[in-house]
C-alpha positions as CSV (number, residue, x, y, z in Angstrom):
1,M,-11.5,-3.0,-1.3
2,Q,-8.7,-4.6,-2.5
3,V,-5.3,-3.1,-2.6
4,R,-2.5,-3.9,-5.0
5,R,0.8,-2.1,-5.1
6,Y,3.0,-2.8,-8.2
7,K,6.6,-2.8,-8.0
8,A,9.6,-3.7,-10.7
9,R,11.0,-7.2,-10.5
10,C,14.6,-8.4,-10.9
11,I,15.8,-10.9,-14.2
12,E,16.1,-13.5,-11.4
13,T,12.2,-13.6,-10.9
14,I,11.2,-14.2,-14.5
15,S,10.1,-17.4,-15.2
16,G,11.8,-19.4,-17.9
17,R,9.3,-19.2,-20.8
18,E,9.8,-15.2,-19.9
19,A,13.4,-15.8,-19.7
20,W,14.1,-16.2,-23.9
21,D,12.1,-13.2,-24.5
22,L,14.8,-10.3,-24.8
23,R,12.4,-7.6,-25.2
24,K,11.7,-7.4,-21.4
25,T,15.1,-7.6,-21.1
26,L,15.7,-4.2,-22.9
27,P,15.4,-0.6,-20.7
28,K,12.0,0.9,-20.2
29,P,11.7,4.6,-19.1
30,A,10.7,5.3,-15.2
31,V,7.5,5.4,-14.1
32,P,6.3,6.3,-10.7
33,A,4.7,3.3,-8.8
34,R,1.0,3.1,-8.6
35,T,-1.7,1.8,-6.1
36,E,-5.1,0.7,-7.3
37,Y,-7.7,0.1,-5.0
38,D,-11.0,-2.2,-5.7
39,I,-14.3,-2.4,-4.1
40,G,-15.4,-6.1,-3.8
41,A,-18.3,-7.9,-2.4
42,K,-16.6,-9.5,0.5
43,P,-15.7,-7.6,3.6
44,L,-12.0,-6.5,4.9
45,H,-10.0,-8.5,6.7
46,P,-9.4,-7.3,10.2
47,G,-5.4,-7.0,9.4
48,S,-6.5,-4.8,6.4
49,I,-8.7,-2.2,8.5
50,G,-6.2,-1.7,11.2
51,P,-3.7,0.4,9.3
52,I,-6.7,2.2,7.5
53,Y,-8.0,3.6,11.0
54,Q,-4.5,4.0,11.9
55,A,-3.6,6.2,9.5
56,M,-7.2,8.1,9.8
57,I,-6.7,8.7,13.4
58,Q,-3.2,10.1,13.5
59,R,-4.3,12.4,10.4
60,A,-7.1,13.7,12.5
61,F,-5.0,14.2,15.1
62,D,-2.2,15.9,13.6
63,R,-4.7,18.4,12.3
64,G,-6.3,19.2,15.6
65,G,-9.2,17.1,14.8
66,L,-8.9,15.2,18.2
67,P,-8.3,18.1,20.5
68,D,-9.0,15.7,23.7
69,L,-6.0,13.6,23.0
70,T,-2.7,14.0,23.9
71,L,0.2,12.8,21.8
72,H,0.8,10.3,24.7
73,D,-2.8,8.9,24.2
74,V,-2.7,8.9,20.2
75,A,0.7,6.9,20.9
76,R,-1.1,4.4,23.2
77,L,-4.2,3.8,21.1
78,L,-2.3,3.3,17.8
């Protein structure tokens, strides 16, 4: 799975080839940020899996799905 997050670019980051296209500097209506997920053939990197599991565990604890754990236990595990 691949995650891409899009955000606005400031005018200084536009390349020299794009700088001459003044249409790119015109104002545009605001759009909400978006996150896209793609499923790929390669396994997830361990650095990508940790935040996913942490969010799942935190959500389960917040909803009462882990009654044996205390707040201290969850903080220590995450």
